[in-house]
C-alpha positions, 0 to 999 in steps of 0.5 A, a space after each residue: 214176233 215171227 214174220 207172217 205172209 198171206 195169200 189170197 184167191 179169187 175163186 172161180 170153181 168148176 166142179 166134177 165130183 159126183 157128189 157136187 150139186 151141179 157137177 161140171 158147172 161153174 160156181 162163183 166163188 169169192 175172196 179167200 185169204 189165209 195166213 202162215 208164218 214166214 218161216 221153214 215150217 210155214 213155207 213147208 206147209 204153204 207147199 202142201 197146201 198148194 198141192 192140196 189146191 191143185 187136187 181140188 181139196 181146198 174148197 167145197 160146195 155148200 147149199 145155204 137157203 137154196 143157193 150153192 156157195 164155194 166155202 173152205 173145205 175141211 183143211 183148216 186155214 188161218 184167215 186172220 192175223 189175230 184173234 187166236 184159235 177161236 177166231 181162226 187166227 194166231 196165236 195158235 201154237 198147234 196149227 202148223 202140226 194140225 194142218 200138216 196132219 190133215 194134209 
């Protein structure tokens, strides 16, 4: 089996996009964890995900029952070690190709 590595972010965002519900105001986030294979392709993907994070593309603000919350954005992330594609986990043979296409 391939080795896997994970990373987690404790998220506090200050949003400044015009379409954000409260531009320039901080939003309390949560703990967001994602997993990548510990190989050359996984490391390449990690670099691209870091660039996406630095550009503010990793998360978005969504309204749930009148409360704005930080959620994952449109970039797909593997948030589980297992469970397959249906549960945002592995195995998923197409994931690295799909996420690199999005990035």
